[in-house]
N, C-alpha and C positions, 0 to 999 in steps of 0.2 A: 463535194469536198469541203466547201466552206461551212456547211451545216455540221459536218462531222467534227471539224475543229472547234466550232463555236459551242458544241455540246460536249465534246470529248475533253477539252482542256479543263472546264470547270468541274466536271465529274472526277477527273484525275486529281485535281487540287483538293477536292472534298475528301476523296479517299485517302490521300496523303495526310491531310489534316487529322482524319480519324485515326490513322495509324500512329502518328506522332503523339496525339492526345492519349491514346491507349498506353504507349510507352511511358509517358509522363505519369499516368495513373499507377502503372506497375511500380515505378520508382518510388512514388509517394507511399504506396502500400508497403513496400519493403522497409522504408524509413520508419513508418508508423509501427510496423511489427517489431523492429529493433528497439524502438523506444518503449513499447508496451512490455517487452521481455525484460528490459532494464528496470522498469517500474515495478513489475511483479517481483523481481529479485529484491529490490529495496523493501517492498512491503513484507516479504517473507522474513527478511532480516529484522525489520522493526517489530514484527509479531513475535519472533523468538526472543528479542531483547525485552519486550514488554512482559512476556511470560516469565522470564527470569527475574525481572524486577518485582513482579507481583508475588512470586515465590519468596523472594527475600523480604518483602513487606509483610507477608503472612507470617513468616518466621519471627520477624521483629514484633509484630502484634501479639503473637502467642507468648513470647517472652515477657512483653509488657504486662499482659493480663495475668500471667502467672505470678510475676513480681507484685503486681497490684493486689492480688489475692493474698499473698504472703504478708504484705504490709497491713492489709485489712485485718487479718487474723491477729497480728501482733498488736495493732491498735485496740482491738476488742479485748485482748488479754490485759493490756495496760489499763484500760478503763475499768475492768473488773477488779484489778489489784488496787486501783485508786479508790474505788467505792467501798471496798471491803475493809 
């Protein structure tokens, strides 16, 4: 009987510790999954904002180069008039 208690109690405590540790790991995994989902949502939002900003920048650059070309043509025209 003494041998059974001296072996059984530590085995029981070890199994209980494994069970509690597994529950802690499950809780940690659930928290990490929640945070990862939140992070993915933020990254998707940032990507859509970045795409929108790049589109606006591309439109602004197109307008800038179009205006620059118009001014370049007008400057060339003025230089021709001045030399003639």
